[in-house]
C-alpha positions as CSV (number, residue, x, y, z in Angstrom):
1,M,-19.9,-93.8,83.5
2,F,-22.9,-91.6,83.5
3,S,-26.4,-92.9,83.3
4,K,-28.8,-91.7,80.5
5,P,-30.8,-88.9,82.2
6,L,-34.5,-89.2,82.2
7,Y,-34.7,-85.4,80.9
8,K,-33.2,-83.3,78.0
9,L,-31.8,-79.8,78.2
10,N,-33.4,-77.8,75.1
11,K,-31.1,-74.5,75.0
12,V,-29.4,-72.1,77.1
13,H,-32.5,-69.8,78.3
14,H,-30.6,-66.8,79.5
15,T,-27.6,-65.4,81.2
16,A,-27.9,-63.1,84.4
17,I,-25.8,-60.2,84.7
18,I,-25.6,-57.8,87.8
19,C,-24.3,-54.4,86.7
20,S,-22.9,-51.7,89.1
21,N,-24.2,-48.8,87.2
22,Y,-27.6,-49.5,85.4
23,K,-27.7,-46.4,83.1
24,V,-24.1,-47.2,81.8
25,S,-24.7,-50.9,81.4
26,K,-27.9,-50.6,79.6
27,K,-26.3,-48.2,77.2
28,F,-23.7,-50.4,76.5
29,Y,-25.7,-53.7,75.9
30,L,-28.1,-51.6,73.7
31,E,-25.7,-49.3,71.9
32,V,-22.5,-51.3,71.7
33,L,-23.9,-55.0,71.6
34,N,-27.1,-53.7,69.7
35,L,-29.3,-56.1,71.7
36,E,-33.0,-55.6,71.8
37,V,-35.3,-54.9,74.8
38,I,-37.8,-57.4,75.7
39,Q,-39.0,-55.9,79.0
40,E,-37.8,-53.5,81.5
41,V,-39.1,-53.5,85.1
42,Y,-38.1,-51.8,88.3
43,R,-38.6,-53.7,91.4
44,E,-39.2,-51.3,94.2
45,E,-38.9,-53.8,97.0
46,R,-35.4,-54.5,95.7
47,Q,-34.5,-51.4,94.5
48,S,-33.5,-53.1,91.3
49,Y,-33.9,-52.8,87.6
50,K,-34.5,-56.2,85.6
51,L,-33.8,-55.6,82.0
52,D,-34.7,-58.5,79.6
53,L,-32.4,-58.4,76.5
54,G,-32.8,-60.3,73.1
55,L,-30.6,-61.2,70.3
56,N,-32.4,-61.8,66.8
57,G,-35.7,-62.3,68.8
58,N,-34.4,-64.5,71.4
59,Y,-34.3,-63.7,75.0
60,I,-30.6,-64.1,75.9
61,I,-29.7,-61.7,78.9
62,E,-31.1,-60.7,82.2
63,L,-29.4,-57.2,83.3
64,F,-30.0,-56.5,86.9
65,S,-29.0,-53.5,89.2
66,F,-28.9,-53.8,92.8
67,P,-27.6,-51.2,95.3
68,N,-23.9,-51.7,96.0
69,P,-23.2,-55.2,94.6
70,P,-19.6,-56.3,95.3
71,K,-17.2,-56.1,92.5
72,R,-16.5,-59.4,90.2
73,P,-13.3,-60.8,90.4
74,S,-12.1,-61.0,86.6
75,K,-8.5,-60.7,86.6
76,P,-6.7,-63.1,87.5
77,E,-9.5,-65.4,86.2
78,A,-11.6,-66.5,89.0
79,C,-13.5,-69.9,89.4
80,G,-17.0,-69.7,87.8
81,L,-18.5,-68.6,84.8
82,R,-15.6,-67.1,82.7
83,H,-17.1,-64.9,79.8
84,L,-20.0,-64.2,77.5
85,A,-19.2,-65.3,73.8
86,F,-21.1,-64.1,70.7
87,E,-20.7,-65.6,67.1
88,V,-20.1,-62.8,64.8
89,D,-19.7,-63.0,60.8
90,D,-17.0,-60.5,60.5
91,I,-15.0,-59.7,63.4
92,D,-13.3,-56.9,61.7
93,K,-16.7,-55.0,61.6
94,I,-17.5,-55.8,65.3
95,I,-14.0,-54.4,66.3
96,A,-14.4,-51.2,64.3
97,H,-18.0,-50.9,65.7
98,C,-16.4,-51.3,69.5
99,K,-13.6,-48.7,68.8
100,E,-16.2,-46.3,67.4
101,H,-17.7,-46.5,70.9
102,Q,-14.3,-46.1,72.7
103,I,-14.2,-49.7,73.7
104,I,-10.7,-51.4,74.0
105,V,-10.4,-54.6,72.0
106,E,-7.9,-57.1,72.6
107,P,-5.8,-58.2,69.9
108,I,-7.3,-60.9,67.6
109,R,-6.3,-64.4,68.5
110,I,-6.5,-67.4,66.4
111,D,-8.3,-70.7,67.9
112,K,-5.6,-73.3,67.2
113,F,-8.3,-76.2,67.3
114,T,-10.7,-74.5,64.9
115,N,-8.5,-71.8,63.2
116,K,-11.1,-69.3,63.7
117,R,-10.4,-65.8,64.7
118,F,-11.6,-64.2,68.0
119,T,-11.1,-61.3,70.3
120,F,-12.3,-60.0,73.7
121,I,-13.7,-56.7,75.0
122,T,-15.3,-56.1,78.7
123,D,-18.4,-54.6,79.6
124,P,-18.5,-51.7,82.0
125,D,-18.0,-54.1,85.0
126,D,-15.0,-55.8,83.5
127,L,-17.2,-58.8,82.5
128,P,-15.3,-60.4,79.5
129,I,-17.1,-60.6,76.2
130,E,-15.6,-62.7,73.4
131,F,-16.6,-62.3,69.6
132,Y,-16.1,-65.6,67.8
133,E,-15.8,-65.5,64.0
134,K,-18.2,-67.8,62.3
């Protein structure tokens, strides 16, 4: 049995994502996912951009660029963080929006435990992104 911790976690602060092409990924996260820029810096010593992104005023993603990062194993699914998920009010609207941006959208699935609809796309580096209907 686990003992009661002496601390408590408040919330997820952010998720860090390393991209292979900063310009392409920045466009995807801003134009397809409609995230907000909180801050963007270039770190000369690391030859790296760090783009802080928000959703509804909440800081949620750090998008990093580094020279020649290794490709992320995605398929078959690898051990580690599996995907990034966003709650949406209307899954049909987000699917239409993604298709307008030539993003491939997986067929809608139904969560057998909640009966909610969900689907996946991938970002420019094949990171799976889930849209889960409220």
